[in-house]
VEXDREN-252094 format. One record per residue (C-alpha): x, z, y. Coordinates in pm, whole numbers, padded with zeros to 5 digits, always signed. Each point is the difference from the previous one (the first is absolute). Example, Ala and Ser with C-alpha at 12.3 -4.5 7.8 and 13.67 -1.06 7.14 Angstrom:
+01230+00780-00450+00137-00066+00344
END
This chain:
+06414+01529-10452-00274+00127-00239-00169+00203+00218+00010-00228+00318-00239-00291-00243-00232+00322-00134-00008+00038+00366-00107-00329+00092-00150-00045-00291-00292+00312+00099+00014-00160+00350-00147-00264-00141-00214+00105-00255-00134+00187+00321-00025-00287+00167-00189-00171-00220-00242+00273-00037-00090+00009+00351-00006-00356+00018-00274-00014-00281-00170+00285+00154-00093-00133+00321-00099-00342-00133-00267+00216-00248-00147+00191+00342+00007-00359+00185-00194-00113-00302-00230+00292-00009-00103-00004+00378-00051-00395-00015-00381-00047+00011-00139-00225-00226-00098-00371+00169-00353-00101+00103+00005-00344-00072-00309-00060-00267-00145+00320+00111-00391+00107+00126-00087+00263+00187-00322+00195+00170+00011+00295+00286-00049+00345-00104+00067+00197+00266+00116-00033+00367+00177+00203+00222-00270+00311+00002-00298-00218-00126-00157-00158-00314-00111-00378-00030-00354-00032+00079-00275-00065-00213-00082-00352-00098+00334-00176+00104+00290-00106-00185+00355+00031+00168+00198-00189-00184+00352-00151-00035+00232-00252-00228+00342-00097+00063+00071-00331-00178+00404-00155+00062+00044+00109+00374-00415-00029+00098-00182+00248+00050-00382-00007+00001-00346+00211-00024-00276+00133+00180-00014+00265+00218-00340+00111-00084-00187-00262+00268+00261-00310+00011+00206-00194-00215+00393-00013+00126+00344-00127-00105+00311-00021+00085+00395+00024-00123+00139+00309-00022+00434+00061-00006+00044+00130-00374+00301+00204-00102+00155+00323-00149-00303+00252+00105-00023-00239+00286-00363-00108+00120-00034-00185+00384-00325-00195+00014-00036-00259+00226-00221-00171+00229-00336-00045-00235-00296-00246+00081-00323+00127-00025-00378-00091-00093-00147+00139+00341-00401+00093-00118-00130+00311+00175-00144+00316-00234-00093+00315+00127+00190+00214+00199+00115+00266-00223+00117-00293-00236+00209-00168+00276+00133+00332+00066+00144+00015-00344+00100-00346+00020+00190+00070+00315+00149+00332-00212+00131-00249-00286+00137-00278+00207+00209+00304+00214+00116+00140-00297+00124-00329-00124+00142-00084+00332+00186+00333-00055+00145+00005-00296+00377-00016-00042+00008+00099-00363-00208+00078-00344-00017+00278-00300-00150-00079-00327-00090+00305-00219-00178-00094-00318-00292-00207+00111+00039+00147+00392+00153-00251+00279+00115+00160+00319+00049-00203+00292+00243+00188+00233+00089+00028+00346+00332-00023+00228-00049+00470-00063-00006-00114-00425-00413+00152+00037-00232-00168-00168-00268-00245+00228-00164-00129-00276-00097+00123-00366-00106-00267-00249-00079+00024-00348+00125-00300-00290-00288-00254-00087-00025-00207-00292-00004-00340+00025-00058-00116-00335-00391-00114-00105+00000+00049-00346-00240+00306-00089-00112+00019+00354-00387-00072+00075-00192-00100+00300-00369-00092+00184+00040-00250+00236-00101-00051+00370-00027-00318+00064+00007-00353-00133+00111-00315+00160-00336-00259-00011+00201-00251-00023-00125-00147+00360+00327+00150+00184-00180+00371+00032+00061+00278-00206-00414+00217-00052-00105+00301-00090-00115+00059-00338-00377-00007-00064-00206+00321+00085-00023+00194-00364+00271-00249-00163+00410+00115-00116+00259-00227-00103+00266+00212-00194+00350-00161-00106+00215+00256-00244+00376-00158-00065+00081+00089-00444+00318+00082-00046-00047-00307-00269+00011-00262+00297-00342-00042-00032-00237+00087+00336-00395+00054-00078-00304+00158+00178-00341-00112+00140-00049-00274+00280-00298+00155+00061-00258-00134-00282+00231-00078-00330+00313+00103-00091+00290-00254-00013+00353+00091-00108+00372-00246+00093+00344+00058-00021+00205+00085+00280+00411-00027+00069+00127+00225+00245+00385+00066+00150+00030+00168+00299-00249-00137+00216-00050-00299-00147-00317-00011-00266-00205-00323-00100-00296+00069-00221-00115-00259-00328-00296-00183+00012-00280+00263-00052-00247-00014-00214-00353+00203-00017-00333+00103-00154-00307-00187+00078-00212+00206+00139-00264-00092+00277-00077+00287+00253-00310-00071+00196+00104+00246+00310+00060-00252+00305+00316-00158+00075+00183+00214-00303+00098-00350-00175+00132-00126+00279+00210+00268+00078+00144+00007-00367+00075-00389+00002+00160+00075+00348+00176+00306-00142+00148-00202-00303+00093-00342+00220+00209+00285+00185+00199+00143-00288+00125-00341-00081+00154-00058+00371+00187+00347+00006+00392-00074+00004+00085+00389+00166-00123+00355-00041+00045+00290+00246-00059+00346-00103+00017+00246+00308-00124+00355-00072-00418-00065-00198+00027-00324+00135+00091-00351-00125+00000-00339+00136+00031-00326-00177+00069-00281+00186+00023-00408-00060+00338-00143+00053-00079-00112+00358-00067+00384+00068-00358-00003-00023-00192+00289-00140-00156-00069-00324-00140+00349-00008+00025+00379+00029+00005+00252-00188+00013+00388+00057+00110+00239-00334-00262+00127-00268-00107+00320+00106+00158+00016+00343-00319+00030+00193
END
């Protein structure tokens, strides 16, 4: 009886150990979820991204969105244990140079062919049915704190976004203390900001009171400060930042400082 009990106990222990090992193995092979992550393309099979283009992916809930380097796209995807299947994507219809359009088609194909993914450190690989990488991305932080930007377009308050006055520069810097500051083109300004995921709200801006004689600079400055007050969302993609109003209108666009 004692021998039988010992054998039974040993068998039970072995079964428990095997089960624990299987659980650990399964846990190790399971990839982290993609919800709430953002990525920038680093390579496609046989090619690197074209200079001056930003190919991006953002995952939120069961939705994926981003830019193929020419047009913006969005659609649903099916998440799961290491699984990733992108559904039909809706896209804008801008025309870009032929090489950019070719790259955009390659990105779209990579998304359509993806069936799983692998995350290693700050790298995301989209894998096809054969387990080979269809596209490789690097993680992008969506935190605004500590970033610096130079404006490329400002809503003029007349339902249009205009480029900057020649020779002028409008900047925006997000501090880690919840304060934003920069040059409005003539005067320095400072304001508070609140950012959470893709939402962004600025407080009332305070600015110095210099007068600049260059034509259009003072009008541009006022348009910029007015635009900041209307911002409700922010979208960062690669070296580009777009600030938009509650109805989706573009308030101001930026490029990351030093990315020229």
